[in-house]
Residue, then its C-alpha position, 0 to 999 in steps of 0.5 A: m195521578g200526579p202529586v196531590n200535596l204541596y211542597t214545604h216551600e209552597v205551604r209557607w206561601r199558601d199561608r201568606q196568600l190572603f195577606l198578599e191578596s189584601k195588598g193587591y197580588m193574587l197567587r196561582p190557584r195551587l197556592r190558595p187556601g183550600w186548594t184541591p188538585s183539579w185533575l181529581s175532579t175533572g179526570q184530565e191528565y194531571y200534567t195538562c192542568e195548570d195547578s199541577s205546575r209546582l212552584p220552583f224551589r226558591p224559598l224566598l220568591v213567588d210569582a203572582t199576578r197584580i190584581s189591578d191589571d193582571k200584570l205578572v210579577y215576582i214577590k220576594e221576601v226580604t229582611t226589613s230594611d236590609l241592605e239588599s232591599r234598601l239598595a234596590l229601592i234607592l237605585s229603582a227610584i232614580d229615573d235614568p235610561a241608563n239605570h238597569s237596576v231591577p225596578i221595585i214596583d211595591t214594598f210592604v211589611d208582613s202583617d205578622d212579623e215586622a222583621i219580614s218585608y216584601i219587594v215586588m218586581p216585574f216578572l223577569r227571566l234568565i237572559d238565555d230563556p229563550p236563547f239568543e239567536t243573533i249577534a245583534e241581540m248579543l250586541d244589544f245585551v252588552d250595550q245594556l249590561l255595560e251601560g247599567l254597570v257604569f250607572m250603578h258604579s256612578q251611584g256608589v254601588a259595587h254589586r260584587d256578584c254580577s254573575l249570569k243568575n243575577i242578570l235577568m231580562d224583562a221579556s214581557r214584550m216578547f210574549p204578546q199573549g203572555h206566558h205561564p210563570v213556570e212553564r214559560s214556553f206556554l200560555h197560562d193553560i200550560t198546553t198552548v205554545a206561547p207566541r213570541i217575537p224576536r228580542l230586538d223587535a220586543r226591545v227586551r230590557y236587561y236588569f241587575i238583581d240581588y244586592g245581598i252582598s253589595s257594597y254601598f258608598p253614598a255620595g261624599e263618602q270615600r270608597q273603601l276596600v272590602l273583604g269577603r269570598a262570597g259570590r257565585d263567581q269564584d274565579v275572581p282572583e282577589l277574593s279574600n277574607t284577609v286581604p282587602y280588595d276593590p269591590f268595583k274591580v270585582d264587578i269588572f272581572t265578573i262581567g268579563n267572565v260572564l261574556r267569556c264563559e257563557f257566550q264566547n266559549h259557546y259561540s264561534n263567531l263572537g271573536f270581537f269580544t276577545p280584547l274586551i274580555e281580556n282587558m276586563t279579566q286581567r288578574d291584577p285588579s289595578s290593570r282592569p278598566s273602570a266601568e266607563q273605560a270598559l264601555q268606551q272600549w266596547r263602543t269602539l270595538r262595536t263600530r268595527i263589526n260590519i252590518l252583515h255580521r251584526y245581523w248574522r245568527l250565532r254559531d254554536c261551537k259544536e257545529p261541524p263544517i257541513a252544519i255551518f254551511v247548511l244552517d248559514m244558507f237557511y239563515l241567509l234565505g230567511f234574512i232575504f225574505r224578512f228584508l223583502g217582507r219589510i220593504v213590501r210592508r213599508s210600500s203598502t202603508 
C-alpha cells in the first residue's frame, strides 16, 4: 500500500484548489478537496495510479491544467508586486523574438490574502530533461541563451543568478501527446511512455526564470554597482557584501560557467566552446565581454564548425575509445538512414 496522506506542502495547495479553479486552473485529482487514494478502491498497485504521484517539494510552485484548453502550466506563489513578479511581467510583455524571459500567461491576487499573488507560466522543464543528444541541439541552445541575455541586458535587467536551474525549456512540442507533469517520461496515466520527437524538429525554446535577486535599471536611469553574495553560482569571484560590483558582468561569468561545468566538462567534442568560456569567465570583471560582444564572438566561432560536426552526437567524456568507435558507427548509420528517409519523403510529396 502506498502513502495515503498528503505531504504538508501539498495540503496548502489542496486548500487553494477551489480558488484556483475559479480562476480557470485545475489541479490534479490528488490535490483536490476530498481526495482518497484511488488504489484503495480499485485494488491496483499504487505506483500505477496517477494520483500516487506526489507534488515535488517546491513549496511555492504547483502544476495545473488550464481548463479552457487543457494546457499544462505552472502556478507560482509570489509576494504581491515584488521585484520578481514585476520584472517577469515587464519582460514578458515585450513582443520580441529575442526575448527569452519566461512568458507570464496570467496573474491574480489571492482571495484570502492580498499580500499573496500568483503568476501562471507555461509548464517548463530542466534543459537536460530529456538530455541533449547532438551538437546541433547544443548550438541552438547557446544561440538562444546569448540572444536572450543580450535582450535582457538591453532592458536594464541584470539577472544575477543565470544558473542551470534558472534556465528552463518549453518542451511541449517535443511531446505531441503530452506528458505527466511529475512522471515526465510518461503520458498522464504514468504507465505509457510518452512519444517524443527531436529537439530541433520540435523547435524547443529556452527561457530565463526567477528574477528574485535581479537588479533593474529602467531606461534613462544610470546603472549602478551592487552588493550581495546571493546566487546559486558561488564561483563568481567578485560576489561581496562590502565591495560593489557590476551585476551585468556577473551574468556573463555565470553563463560561461554553465557552459563549462554543465556541458564542456561532460562532453569531449565541445572544444569549440573554449575561447568563449575563457573570455566570459575571466576573474577580472572588466576584462569580460558585454552580452553583445559574447554573442558576436559566439557567432564567429559557430561559423568555423563544419556541418558534419554540427550534426554529430555528443560524446560523453567517460566513453572509452572502443565505445566511441562503436557508438559513432551506429550514429553514422542512423544519420545516413535518416538522411535517405528525408529524401524519399520529399520526392513522394
